[in-house]
C-alpha positions in Angstrom: 33.4 5.3 28.6 33.1 3.3 25.9 31.1 4.0 22.9 28.2 1.9 22.0 28.0 0.1 18.6 26.2 1.5 15.8 25.8 -1.2 12.9 27.3 0.5 9.3 23.6 1.3 8.0 23.8 2.7 4.6 23.3 6.5 4.0 24.2 6.7 0.6 21.7 6.5 -2.4 21.9 2.8 -4.3 25.1 2.7 -6.9 23.0 4.0 -10.6 22.4 0.9 -12.3 22.2 -1.7 -9.4 19.8 -4.1 -8.2 19.3 -2.3 -5.0 18.4 1.1 -7.2 15.5 -1.3 -8.3 14.4 -2.8 -5.2 14.6 -0.2 -2.9 11.7 1.3 -1.6 11.2 5.1 -2.0 13.3 8.2 -2.3 17.0 6.8 -3.3 18.3 9.3 -0.3 15.6 8.5 1.8 16.5 6.4 5.0 15.4 5.4 8.4 17.5 3.2 10.6 16.5 1.3 13.5 17.0 3.7 16.7 19.0 2.0 19.1 16.3 0.7 21.4 14.8 -1.3 18.3 18.5 -2.5 17.6 18.7 -3.8 20.9 14.9 -5.4 21.0 16.2 -7.1 17.5 19.5 -8.2 19.0 18.1 -9.7 22.0 14.9 -11.3 20.0 16.7 -13.2 17.2 19.7 -14.1 20.0 22.0 -11.7 18.1 25.5 -9.7 18.8 27.1 -6.9 17.4 29.3 -9.1 15.8 26.6 -10.5 13.8 26.2 -6.2 12.2 29.6 -6.2 11.3 29.2 -7.6 7.6 26.1 -7.4 5.6 24.7 -10.6 4.0 23.8 -8.8 1.1 23.5 -5.0 0.0 22.5 -5.4 -4.2 24.4 -2.7 -4.9 26.1 -5.0 -7.6 25.5 -3.2 -11.2 22.7 -5.1 -13.4 24.2 -7.3 -16.2 22.1 -8.9 -18.1 21.7 -9.6 -21.8 18.2 -10.4 -22.7 16.6 -9.4 -26.2 12.9 -8.5 -26.6 10.9 -11.1 -28.1 9.1 -8.3 -30.0 10.4 -8.0 -33.8 11.6 -5.0 -35.1 8.9 -4.0 -37.1 6.7 -4.4 -33.8 9.2 -2.3 -31.6 9.6 0.2 -34.3 5.3 0.6 -34.5 5.7 1.9 -30.7 8.9 4.2 -31.2 7.1 5.8 -34.4 4.0 6.5 -32.4 5.2 7.7 -29.0 8.9 8.6 -30.0 12.4 7.0 -29.5 12.9 8.8 -26.2 9.6 7.1 -24.5 10.6 3.6 -25.7 13.4 1.6 -24.0 14.7 -1.7 -24.7 17.3 -1.4 -22.3 17.8 -4.7 -20.0 17.9 -2.2 -16.6 14.7 0.0 -17.5 12.9 -3.5 -18.7 13.8 -5.3 -15.1 13.2 -1.9 -13.1 9.5 -1.4 -15.0 9.2 -5.1 -14.3 9.4 -5.3 -10.3 7.5 -4.3 -7.8 8.0 -4.0 -3.9 7.3 -7.5 -2.6 9.9 -9.2 -0.3 10.0 -12.0 -2.9 11.3 -9.5 -5.4 14.0 -8.1 -3.1 14.9 -11.5 -2.0 15.7 -12.5 -5.7 17.3 -9.2 -6.8 20.0 -9.1 -3.8 21.1 -12.6 -5.2 21.4 -11.2 -8.7 18.4 -13.5 -9.9 16.2 -12.3 -12.6 13.0 -14.2 -14.2 10.8 -12.8 -16.4 11.3 -8.9 -17.9 9.3 -6.8 -20.1 10.2 -6.7 -23.6 9.9 -3.1 -23.8 8.9 -0.1 -21.6 6.8 2.6 -23.2 5.8 5.9 -21.7 2.6 7.3 -23.6 2.1 10.9 -23.7 -1.9 10.7 -24.2 -4.8 8.7 -24.1 -4.8 8.4 -27.8 -1.5 6.9 -27.7 -3.2 4.4 -25.6 -6.2 3.6 -27.4 -3.7 3.0 -30.6 -1.4 0.5 -28.8 -3.6 -1.5 -27.4 -5.7 -2.1 -30.6 -2.2 -2.7 -32.0 -1.2 -5.4 -29.1 -4.7 -6.9 -29.9 -4.2 -7.3 -33.1 -0.7 -8.7 -32.6 -1.8 -10.5 -29.4 1.2 -8.5 -26.9 0.4 -8.7 -23.7 0.4 -5.2 -22.0 1.1 -4.3 -18.2 1.0 -1.0 -16.3 3.3 0.7 -14.3 2.5 3.8 -12.2 4.6 4.4 -8.9 6.1 0.9 -8.7 5.0 0.3 -5.2 2.9 -3.2 -6.3 3.2 -5.9 -3.2 1.4 -8.4 -4.7 3.3 -9.2 -8.4 1.0 -6.9 -9.7 2.7 -6.2 -13.0 4.7 -8.9 -13.3 5.4 -9.8 -16.9 5.0 -13.4 -17.0 4.3 -13.5 -20.5 6.8 -10.9 -21.9 5.4 -7.9 -23.9 5.1 -4.4 -22.9 4.9 -2.2 -20.0 3.0 1.3 -20.2 4.5 3.6 -17.4 1.9 6.1 -17.0 3.4 8.7 -14.5 6.0 10.0 -17.0 3.3 12.4 -18.9 -0.2 11.1 -17.9 0.4 13.1 -14.7 -2.0 15.9 -14.5 -5.4 17.4 -13.2 -7.5 18.2 -16.3 -10.8 19.6 -14.8 -11.3 21.1 -11.4 -14.8 21.5 -10.4 -15.3 22.9 -7.5 -19.1 23.3 -7.7 -19.3 19.5 -8.0 -16.2 19.4 -5.1 -14.6 17.1 -8.0 -11.4 16.8 -10.2 -10.7 15.1 -13.4 -7.3 13.4 -12.8 -5.3 11.5 -15.1 -4.2 8.0 -13.7 -0.4 8.5 -13.5 -0.5 11.8 -11.6 1.4 10.8 -8.1 0.1 11.1 -4.8 2.2 14.0 -3.5 1.5 16.0 -6.6 -2.3 15.8 -6.3 -2.5 16.8 -3.3 -0.7 19.5 -3.4 -2.4 21.0 -6.5 -5.5 20.4 -4.3 -3.9 21.7 -1.5 -3.3 25.3 -3.6 -6.4 25.3 -5.5 -6.9 29.1 -4.2 -4.2 29.9 -6.2 -3.8 27.3 -9.1 -7.7 27.1 -10.0 -8.8 30.9 -8.1 -10.7 28.3 -6.2 -12.9 29.4 -2.6 -11.3 26.9 -0.5 -8.3 24.8 -0.5 -8.9 20.6 -0.7 -7.2 17.4 -0.1 -7.9 14.1 -1.7 -8.6 12.2 1.5 -6.3 9.6 0.6 -3.0 8.5 1.8 -1.6 5.3 1.6 1.6 4.5 3.3 2.6 4.2 -0.1 1.5 7.7 -0.8 4.5 9.4 -2.0 5.5 6.6 -4.6 2.0 5.3 -6.0 -0.3 7.0 -8.6 -4.3 8.0 -8.4 -5.1 5.0 -10.8 -3.0 2.4 -9.1 -5.1 3.4 -5.9 -8.5 2.7 -7.5 -7.3 -0.4 -9.8 -6.1 -2.0 -6.1 -9.0 -1.1 -4.0 -6.5 0.9 -2.0 -7.1 2.4 1.5 -5.4 5.0 2.9 -4.2 6.0 6.4 -7.2 8.4 6.9 -9.8 6.2 5.3 -12.2 5.9 8.7 -13.4 9.1 7.7 -12.8 10.0 4.0 -13.4 6.6 2.5 -11.3 3.9 0.7 -10.1 4.6 -2.9 -13.5 2.9 -4.4 -15.5 5.1 -2.7 -13.9 8.0 -3.8 -13.9 7.7 -7.7 -17.2 8.7 -9.2 -16.3 7.5 -12.9 -13.4 6.5 -15.0 -12.5 6.4 -18.4 -10.8 2.8 -19.3 -9.4 1.9 -23.0 -10.0 -1.9 -23.0 -9.5 -4.2 -26.4 -13.0 -4.3 -26.8 -13.1 -0.4 -26.8 -13.1 2.5 -24.3 -15.4 2.8 -21.3 -16.4 6.0 -20.0 -18.7 5.7 -16.9 -21.1 8.6 -15.9 -20.0 11.0 -13.2 -23.0 11.1 -11.2 -23.4 10.9 -7.3 -26.3 8.0 -7.6 -27.5 6.3 -10.3 -30.3 3.8 -10.7 -29.4 2.8 -14.5 -28.7 -1.0 -13.9 -25.6 -2.7 -12.3 -22.9 0.0 -11.9 -20.2 -0.5 -14.9 -17.8 1.7 -12.4 -18.0 -1.2 -9.8 -17.3 -4.0 -12.2 -14.1 -1.9 -13.0 -13.1 -1.1 -9.4 -10.5 -3.5 -8.2 -9.9 -5.1 -11.7 -6.0 -4.8 -11.4 -5.8 -3.9 -15.2 -7.2 -7.1 -16.2 -9.8 -5.5 -18.0 -8.4 -2.4 -19.7 -6.1 0.7 -18.9 -7.6 3.5 -16.5 -6.3 7.0 -18.1 -8.3 9.3 -16.4 -10.7 9.6 -12.9 -13.2 11.7 -11.8 -12.4 12.1 -8.0 -14.4 13.4 -4.6 -12.7 16.0 -3.2 -12.7 17.3 0.3 -11.9 20.7 2.0 -8.7 20.9 3.4 -8.7 22.3 6.7 -5.6 20.8 8.8 -5.9 23.9 11.4 -9.1 22.0 12.4 -7.3 18.8 13.2 -7.6 17.4 16.3 -5.0 15.1 17.8 -5.5 12.3 20.5 -3.7 9.3 22.1 -5.1 6.7 24.5 -3.2 3.4 26.0 -5.9 0.7 26.8 -4.8 -2.1 29.4 -5.7 -5.0 27.0 -6.1 -6.0 23.0 -9.9 -6.7 24.0 -10.7 -3.2 25.5 -9.2 -1.5 22.7 -11.1 -3.2 20.5 -14.6 -2.7 22.1 -14.0 0.9 22.2 -12.9 1.2 18.7 -16.4 -0.9 17.7 -18.6 1.6 19.9 -16.5 4.7 18.3 -17.3 2.9 15.0 -20.9 2.5 15.7 -21.5 5.5 17.5 -22.8 7.5 14.5 -21.2 11.0 15.8 -18.5 11.1 13.0 -15.5 8.9 12.4 -11.7 10.0 13.5 -9.7 10.1 10.4 -6.3 8.6 11.4 -7.9 5.7 13.8 -5.4 2.8 14.8 -5.1 0.5 17.5 -2.0 -1.6 17.8 -1.9 -5.2 19.6 0.0 -6.0 22.7 2.8 -6.9 20.6 2.9 -4.0 17.9 2.4 -1.6 21.0 5.5 -2.7 22.8 7.6 -2.2 19.8 5.7 0.8 18.7 6.6 2.4 22.0 10.4 2.3 21.0 10.2 2.9 17.2 8.4 6.3 18.1 10.3 7.1 20.7 8.1 6.9 23.7 9.4 4.3 26.1 11.0 5.4 28.8 9.8 9.0 28.6 7.5 10.2 31.1 4.5 8.7 29.4 5.8 5.5 29.7 6.5 5.9 33.3 3.1 7.1 34.3 1.4 4.3 32.0 3.6 1.8 34.1 2.7 3.3 37.4 -1.1 3.3 36.5 -0.8 -0.4 35.8 -0.8 -0.8 32.3 1.6 -3.8 32.1 4.1 -4.1 29.0 3.1 -6.6 26.5 -0.6 -6.6 27.5 -1.2 -2.4 27.1 -2.8 -1.5 23.8 -1.8 1.9 21.7 -4.5 4.1 20.3 -3.4 6.7 17.5 -6.0 9.2 16.6 -7.0 12.4 14.3 -10.4 14.1 13.7 -10.8 16.2 10.8 -13.3 18.5 9.4 -15.5 21.8 10.5 -14.3 22.6 13.8 -16.6 22.0 15.7 -17.6 18.2 14.4 -13.8 17.5 15.0 -13.6 18.8 18.3 -16.9 16.8 19.4 -15.4 13.5 17.6 -12.4 13.9 20.0 -14.9 14.6 22.8 -16.9 11.6 22.0 -14.1 9.4 21.6 -12.5 10.5 24.6 -15.6 9.6 26.7 -15.8 6.0 25.0 -12.2 5.0 25.5 -12.4 6.1 29.2 -15.6 3.9 29.6 -13.2 0.8 28.2 -10.6 1.6 31.0 -7.7 3.9 28.9 -5.7 6.6 29.8 -5.2 9.5 27.6 -1.9 10.3 26.4 -2.7 13.6 24.7 -1.4 14.2 21.4 1.8 13.6 21.8 2.3 9.6 20.5 0.3 10.6 17.5 2.2 13.4 16.7 5.6 11.7 17.4 4.1 8.9 14.4 2.4 11.2 12.0 6.2 12.5 10.5 7.2 9.5 9.8 4.0 7.3 8.7 5.7 7.2 5.4 9.0 6.3 6.1 8.4 2.9 8.0 9.1 1.1 5.1 12.7 2.4 4.8 13.7 0.3 7.8 13.3 -2.7 5.3 16.7 -2.3 3.5 18.8 -2.0 6.6 17.1 -5.3 8.0 17.4 -7.1 5.0 21.3 -5.8 4.6 21.5 -8.6 7.8 19.4 -11.2 6.8 16.5 -10.3 9.0 13.0 -9.8 6.6 10.3 -7.7 7.2 6.8 -8.1 5.5 3.2 -7.5 5.8 -0.2 -9.3 5.1 -3.4 -7.9 5.9 -7.2 -8.9 5.8 -10.6 -7.4 6.3 -12.6 -8.6 9.2 -16.1 -8.5 10.7 -16.6 -7.7 14.7 -17.6 -11.0 15.5 -15.0 -12.9 14.0 -11.7 -10.3 14.8 -10.2 -12.0 17.9 -10.6 -15.7 16.2 -8.8 -14.4 13.3 -6.2 -12.5 15.2 -5.6 -15.5 17.4 -5.3 -18.3 15.1 -2.9 -16.1 12.8 -0.7 -15.2 15.4 -0.9 -18.6 16.7 0.5 -19.8 13.1 3.1 -16.6 13.0 4.4 -17.6 16.5 4.8 -21.3 15.6 7.8 -20.1 13.5 10.6 -19.9 16.5 12.0 -16.4 16.9 9.4 -14.7 15.1 8.1 -11.2 15.6 4.2 -10.4 14.7 3.0 -7.1 15.3 -0.6 -6.4 14.4 -2.9 -3.6 14.1 -6.3 -2.2 12.7 -6.5 0.9 11.1 -9.5 1.2 8.4 -13.0 1.1 10.4 -16.3 0.7 9.3 -19.6 0.1 11.6 -19.5 -3.5 10.6 -15.7 -4.3 11.0 -12.1 -3.3 10.4 -8.7 -4.4 9.1 -6.0 -6.7 10.5 -2.7 -5.6 9.3 0.1 -8.3 10.3 3.5 -7.3 10.2 6.3 -9.9 10.8 9.9 -9.8 11.5 12.2 -12.8 11.0 15.8 -13.8 10.7 16.0 -15.4 7.4 17.5 -15.0 3.9 16.1 -18.5 1.6 13.4 -17.3 -0.3 11.7 -20.9 -0.4 11.8 -21.2 3.2 10.1 -17.7 3.8 7.6 -18.1 0.5 6.3 -21.2 2.2 5.8 -19.3 5.4 4.1 -16.7 3.7 1.6 -18.7 1.7 0.7 -20.7 5.3 -0.3 -17.5 6.7 -2.7 -16.8 3.6 -3.9 -20.0 4.3 -4.5 -19.4 7.6 -6.2 -16.0 7.3 -8.6 -17.6 4.7 -9.1 -20.4 7.0 -10.2 -18.1 10.1 -12.3 -16.0 8.0 -10.7 -13.2 6.8 -11.0 -11.6 3.8 -7.7 -12.5 0.9 -6.9 -9.1 1.0 -8.2 -5.7 2.8 -6.5 -3.2 0.4 -3.4 -4.8 -1.2 -5.0 -6.4 -3.9 -4.4 -9.9 -5.3 -1.9 -9.9 -8.0 -0.3 -12.7 -8.8 0.7 -13.6 -5.3 -2.9 -14.6 -3.9 -4.5 -15.6 -7.1 -4.8 -19.2 -6.3 -6.7 -18.7 -3.4 -9.5 -17.0 -5.1 -11.6 -19.7 -6.5 -11.8 -21.2 -2.8 -12.5 -18.0 -1.0 -15.0 -16.3 -3.7 -16.4 -19.4 -5.0 -16.4 -20.9 -8.5 -20.0 -18.8 -9.4 -18.2 -15.6 -8.6 -15.0 -16.2 -10.3 -16.9 -17.1 -13.7 -18.7 -14.0 -13.3 -15.1 -12.6 -13.4 -13.8 -14.5 -16.1 -16.7 -13.8 -18.4 -16.1 -10.1 -17.9 -12.3 -10.9 -18.5 -13.3 -12.2 -22.1 -16.1 -9.6 -22.6 -13.2 -6.8 -22.1 -10.1 -8.7 -23.4 -10.7 -11.5 -25.3 -7.1 -12.5 -26.4 -5.9 -11.9 -22.7 -3.6 -9.3 -23.5 -4.4 -7.1 -20.4 -2.1 -7.9 -17.4 -2.1 -11.5 -17.8 -2.4 -13.7 -15.4 -3.1 -11.5 -12.8 -6.6 -11.5 -10.0 -7.7 -15.0 -11.7 
């Protein structure tokens, strides 16, 4: 029997010092290759054969070889060396490129071609907030731009150093919990602490802090393993369990921010009536006002033994949305993981999660849940045992009412272990000229279908483009739509034209410019139209107050 063809997916870490080592997502030794079903689907969709997967179009494994001297003077560079130590300051081109680069598709396309635009002049790893305060003061005097790098997972050109300057890497040293308060159920955490280390410390609070209980941070974005606590907050991120725990902006009680106009330390009361909240002004500011160095974070009891799992298949997208709205407005508690996929995402998801052709697939088909019409719902419930059980009970009742079939815990348990690994598919596909990217938006229940239909129509107007959509962050008043598109394209200009057209369509159809990815430099040109001139003028006035010389992440957000 002839052995089926498998592309030569890369299974080795990127060559040290290469472009790929910069743009590759996540763990250098982390991989998730398209399974056989997904590979066959992509071939069929793009009219490709196995021959098209023999030679790679690009890998980016070429060594970074550039000569760009810092535009800072020797005197300025020596200031940072003297302040932070020579081992914490680098002017090497590779380091400067690495810490100037996020994880946008646009950046990956450039680096695969060996093209380099602006890079930071100096990379600095501050050891404490005193050093940061000294640097901000000095940079304000010298008018040196300052950018902040946490985990590097920005997907909106959030720290691209368009005006040169220095990049501060917070995750190297400012990565600890500085205070654990079980009585208040809060922790103070340095902004550079990464997700896994933060969650591990809280899960082991009984051992590390002699706490009575174990705890969780409640925030699990897809970038969880490669993003920082401060980054979550300044971009207004949402985690995959946000429907229960809340978005990053809801999880922070107070912050300490260092700005050119001075330090801001907000109060950590659970509520205050002392005028407009400065904390709310800082939320989502993306580094344009100052540098968040410490946050007071709400924590929740960690009770994985109580977690309830459930999955359903709906006959249509309309019925899945109707059930999701009723659950969100049911006032019996919210699921933690709460995710509904539209027909096209369900079609591909059943392949990706290994559910297609299983007994579940056969039963679905037998009971009339048709491919490219049916919609998958994945869910979990957290909290106290009876609370979690009741959520599952109520969800099951509502889903049944809307014509859904219960699929047991199997699909969500197939999804859960790999939920942080889907981005690893990008490098495999781009090696062969297939690109995968995302845009997301906040919607209300009364305009969800309009936005979904208009944006899908735009994506599908480009021939042979896959458009998968899900909603995964729910509120009584609405949800989000997360568009994933896959296309055969290697031309950066053609892709950017498509991407900007979709952002335009999202805005025109009534969606927000972003639900949880932030704005950065990628979307800022739509901000005046979307928010209105008066609101943008308020943001500009705040910028002038905190940062009169425009040194803090210049060019981002507004």
